C-alpha positions as CSV (number, residue, x, y, z in Angstrom):
1,M,2.1,21.4,11.4
2,C,4.3,23.2,9.1
3,E,3.9,26.5,11.1
4,R,5.2,24.4,14.3
5,R,7.7,22.8,11.7
6,Y,6.7,19.5,13.7
7,G,4.3,16.8,12.9
8,S,3.5,13.5,11.5
9,I,0.9,11.9,9.0
10,V,0.5,8.4,9.1
11,N,-1.4,6.5,6.3
12,V,-2.7,2.7,6.7
13,A,-2.6,1.0,3.4
14,S,-2.1,-2.7,2.9
15,S,0.2,-5.3,2.0
16,S,-0.9,-4.5,-1.7
17,I,1.2,-1.4,-1.7
18,K,4.1,-3.9,-2.5
19,Q,2.3,-6.8,-4.3
20,P,-1.2,-6.3,-5.9
21,I,-3.6,-8.9,-4.5
22,E,-5.6,-11.0,-7.0
23,N,-9.2,-9.8,-7.7
24,L,-8.9,-6.8,-5.9
25,M,-8.3,-4.1,-8.6
26,L,-9.9,-1.2,-7.1
27,S,-8.2,-1.5,-3.7
28,N,-4.9,-2.1,-5.7
29,M,-5.5,1.0,-7.3
30,F,-6.3,3.0,-4.5
31,R,-3.6,1.7,-2.2
32,A,-1.0,2.7,-4.9
33,D,-2.5,5.9,-4.9
34,I,-2.1,6.6,-1.3
35,V,1.7,5.7,-1.5
36,G,1.8,8.2,-4.4
37,L,0.2,11.0,-2.2
38,A,2.6,10.4,0.5
39,K,5.7,10.6,-1.4
40,N,4.3,13.9,-2.9
41,L,3.4,15.2,0.4
42,S,6.8,14.3,1.6
43,F,8.5,16.3,-1.0
44,E,6.4,19.3,-0.1
45,L,6.4,18.8,3.8
46,A,9.7,17.3,4.9
47,P,11.5,20.6,4.7
48,D,9.0,22.1,7.3
49,G,9.8,19.0,9.6
50,V,6.5,17.0,8.8
51,L,7.1,13.4,8.8
52,I,5.0,11.4,6.2
53,N,4.6,7.5,7.0
54,T,2.7,4.6,5.0
55,L,2.1,1.4,6.9
56,G,1.5,-1.9,4.9
57,P,-0.1,-4.2,7.3
58,G,-0.5,-7.9,6.3
59,R,-4.0,-9.7,6.3
60,I,-6.4,-8.5,8.7
61,S,-9.5,-11.1,9.3
62,T,-12.5,-9.3,8.1
63,E,-15.9,-10.3,6.6
64,R,-14.6,-9.1,3.3
65,S,-11.3,-11.3,3.5
66,A,-13.4,-14.4,4.7
67,A,-15.8,-13.9,1.6
68,I,-12.7,-13.7,-0.7
69,D,-11.3,-16.9,1.0
70,A,-14.7,-18.7,0.8
71,S,-15.1,-17.8,-2.9
72,Q,-11.6,-19.3,-3.8
73,A,-12.1,-22.4,-1.8
């Protein structure tokens, strides 16, 4: 990408990049790390035309989210 002076890296994190989610300590930590990595990569790669984005989608219905909901009900 740097040689072509064009490219894009997209990270998919979670809404916990803005607000940590209770009882998900490890996930919260790793999501914050993704944001830090993306920022550092942007400093290094932006001059070569490489775009770095991180998406923070909201809740997605998974078995894990159902289990968390059930444990809190």
